[in-house]
C-alpha positions in Angstrom: 49.8 95.4 107.2 51.5 94.0 110.2 55.2 93.1 111.0 57.3 91.8 113.7 61.0 92.7 114.5 63.0 90.4 116.8 66.4 91.0 118.3 68.9 88.3 117.5 72.0 89.7 119.1 73.2 93.2 119.7 72.0 95.4 116.9 71.1 92.4 114.6 67.4 91.8 114.1 65.2 89.7 111.9 61.9 91.0 110.6 58.8 89.5 109.0 55.7 91.1 107.6 52.5 89.8 106.1 54.3 88.0 103.2 55.8 85.6 105.8 59.4 86.1 104.6 62.1 86.7 107.2 64.9 89.2 106.5 67.9 90.2 108.5 68.6 93.9 109.5 71.7 95.2 111.1 73.7 98.4 111.5 77.2 99.3 110.3 80.1 98.5 112.6 80.5 102.2 113.2 77.0 102.1 114.9 78.0 99.2 117.1 76.5 96.6 114.8 78.1 93.5 113.3 77.6 94.7 109.7 75.9 91.3 109.0 73.1 92.7 106.9 71.7 95.9 105.4 70.7 98.8 107.7 67.1 100.0 107.9 67.9 103.1 105.9 69.7 101.1 103.2 66.6 99.0 103.0 64.4 102.1 102.4 66.7 103.1 99.5 66.5 99.5 98.1 62.8 99.4 98.6 62.4 102.7 96.6 64.4 101.1 93.7 62.5 97.8 93.9 59.1 99.5 94.1 59.8 101.7 91.1 61.5 98.9 89.1 58.4 96.7 89.4 56.2 99.5 88.2 58.4 100.4 85.3 59.0 96.9 84.1 55.2 96.1 84.3 54.3 99.3 82.4 56.9 98.7 79.7 55.7 95.1 79.3 52.1 96.5 78.8 53.6 98.9 76.2 55.1 95.9 74.5 58.6 97.0 75.0 61.2 94.3 74.5 63.3 94.8 77.7 66.0 92.1 78.1 67.8 93.6 81.1 67.0 96.3 83.6 68.5 97.8 86.7 68.4 101.1 88.7 71.4 102.8 90.1 70.4 104.7 93.2 72.5 107.5 95.0 71.1 109.2 98.1 72.1 112.1 100.3 71.0 112.3 103.9 70.4 115.2 106.3 73.4 116.0 108.6 71.1 116.2 111.7 68.8 113.6 113.2 66.6 112.2 112.0 69.0 111.7 109.1 66.3 111.5 106.4 67.0 111.4 102.7 67.2 114.9 101.2 68.1 113.9 97.6 67.8 110.7 95.7 69.1 110.1 92.2 67.7 107.2 90.3 69.3 106.1 87.0 67.2 103.5 85.2 69.3 101.4 82.8 67.5 99.3 80.2 68.6 97.0 77.5 66.6 95.6 74.6 65.3 96.3 71.2 62.8 98.9 70.0 62.5 100.6 73.4 60.9 104.0 72.9 62.3 106.8 75.1 58.8 108.3 75.5 57.5 105.0 76.9 60.4 104.9 79.4 59.9 108.5 80.4 56.1 107.9 80.9 56.6 104.7 82.9 59.2 106.4 85.2 57.0 109.5 85.7 53.9 107.4 86.5 55.9 105.2 89.0 57.5 108.1 90.9 54.4 110.4 90.8 51.6 108.0 91.2 52.1 104.3 91.8 55.2 103.7 93.9 54.2 104.0 97.5 57.8 104.1 98.7 58.5 107.1 96.3 55.4 108.8 97.8 56.9 108.4 101.3 60.5 109.3 100.4 59.4 112.2 98.3 58.1 113.9 101.4 61.6 114.6 102.6 63.8 114.1 99.5 64.0 115.5 96.0 63.9 112.5 93.7 65.6 113.0 90.4 65.4 110.4 87.6 67.4 109.7 84.5 67.6 106.7 82.1 69.8 105.0 79.6 68.7 102.7 76.9 71.3 100.2 75.6 70.9 98.0 72.6 70.9 94.3 73.3 
């Protein structure tokens, strides 16, 4: 995998990897940025959620679960000292649909976090990842 990161102005950058899609990266105003985009650390948290979401949705589809809506709420804590890595991440999976079996959801989440999600594999080296889920009727 290869990527390029280009400075636009100040602490605002654009980046592109093998997929060919550009995205904007910035820092918060407190860090002398323009707050025009997500920070790199925010992107890591969102990447964790997206990586696991893709795994879980795909696995539940294979299990023939009728998921009509899905999202993950993420809440992370960071170390006080540099590098300010994640130390704890809470992931709450929220699913809506009919006939969604809790055991299927639990298994899909477990497989995602422990086996398939590359981002979880990396974040899990420094952070305790805790998961929970809610199933709502459609």
